[in-house]
C-alpha positions as CSV (number, residue, x, y, z in Angstrom):
1,M,76.4,154.1,176.4
2,E,76.0,156.1,173.3
3,E,74.6,159.6,173.5
4,M,71.2,160.4,172.0
5,T,70.9,162.9,169.2
6,A,68.7,165.9,169.8
7,I,66.0,164.4,167.6
8,E,66.0,161.1,169.5
9,K,65.9,162.9,172.8
10,G,63.0,165.1,171.8
11,W,61.1,162.1,170.5
12,F,61.7,160.1,173.6
13,N,60.6,163.0,175.8
14,K,57.4,163.3,173.8
15,L,56.7,159.5,174.3
16,Y,57.3,159.9,178.0
17,R,54.9,162.8,178.3
18,L,52.3,161.1,176.2
19,L,52.4,158.0,178.4
20,G,52.3,160.2,181.5
21,A,49.2,162.0,180.1
22,M,47.3,158.7,179.5
23,P,43.7,158.9,180.9
24,V,43.4,157.3,184.3
25,T,40.6,155.1,182.9
26,V,42.8,153.1,180.6
27,E,45.9,150.9,180.5
28,I,48.0,149.6,177.6
29,E,49.5,146.2,176.9
30,V,52.4,145.7,174.5
31,H,52.2,142.4,172.8
32,N,54.5,140.8,170.2
33,S,52.7,142.3,167.2
34,H,50.3,144.9,168.6
35,I,49.6,147.4,171.3
36,Q,46.2,147.2,172.9
37,M,44.2,149.6,175.1
38,N,42.1,148.2,177.9
39,R,39.9,149.7,180.5
40,K,42.0,150.2,183.7
41,G,42.3,146.9,185.6
42,A,41.3,144.6,182.8
43,R,44.7,142.9,182.6
44,N,44.7,142.2,186.4
45,E,41.1,140.9,186.3
46,T,41.9,138.6,183.5
47,F,45.1,137.4,185.2
48,E,43.1,136.6,188.4
49,R,40.6,134.6,186.4
50,N,43.0,132.8,183.9
51,G,46.5,133.0,185.4
52,D,47.7,135.3,182.6
53,G,46.6,138.7,181.3
54,D,47.2,138.0,177.6
55,N,43.5,137.8,176.7
56,A,42.2,140.9,178.5
57,E,39.3,142.5,176.6
58,S,40.6,145.5,174.7
59,I,38.7,148.6,173.7
60,D,41.1,149.3,170.8
61,H,44.4,148.1,169.4
62,F,46.9,148.7,166.5
63,T,49.5,146.5,164.9
64,T,53.2,147.2,165.5
65,V,54.5,145.2,162.6
66,N,57.3,147.2,160.9
67,M,57.2,149.8,163.8
68,R,60.4,148.6,165.6
69,V,58.5,148.0,168.8
70,Y,59.9,144.9,170.6
71,P,58.4,143.7,173.9
72,C,61.1,142.1,176.2
73,S,60.3,138.7,177.5
74,E,61.5,139.5,181.0
75,S,58.9,142.3,181.2
76,V,56.0,140.0,180.3
């Protein structure tokens, strides 16, 4: 595996800390073209009702087009 540069490692560590500092009242979902923020538990509640969590009600979202964010199909 290729070593990370100092800039890459610093950025990745910031991302890790940011996710760790997420308020306990919310969750995020990474979709094919956007990231959405839900109230905690919304995805599971939607999954229990519909058999999937794709249409959970969000409280905010942003597009990830041209951001190099790629959800993996095995994590969905």
